[in-house]
C-alpha angles and dihedrals in degrees: 000000000000117000094238092051091049091051092049091052092050092048090051089050093050090049091052092046093050091058096045098039092049088074102038124068100172109110095216092051090049091051091049092049091050091052093046095049095045094047091049097045105036109070095196094053107105095173134000129183150130129258123198118217113238131173105289097350145035126246126215117246130178113341145159127215136044119346113292139198109282093205125028134179125244090248095088135071093280091052093047092050089048094049093045093039089221139108116267125199113192115190093192117022091193088069094051110101110235095014110171109226110214093155122013091214091072112102105166134024144191123197123190123187118232116217122194117185089348095305128109104252101168144323128248109225121197123185130190133194087221126081116242092009098149132066143157091294090060091046094051094046095045091050088051091048092050089061085077086074096056 
């Protein structure tokens, strides 16, 4: 996808989110709206959802796409992003040691930590059926979108 087209889709998504999220204050509803809008607008998004860090595992939160693992270990991309408290972009998940396979159709992944009041509250996980689907544009826009949760 061309960079300009990607930016336009994210700007459209942010505009839609601004309208919807202006009237809802519930964090779970906000997370669900973010997932719904991104899944609908971003053609290379196969699955998008939040995972909450727990002691020893991560729990699925709001998501959009095919069924996903409800509990995952910290060995995968989500766990690594949680432990490192940093965004991870993985061009080929099959080359990521410890990758948790929830759907074998996923080929690339981006995980962005969500901080609320300085604490890690969740991670936003995005999967694509395309290799190397995510880049710095995705990272910047997702980090901007996640500010709706703070």
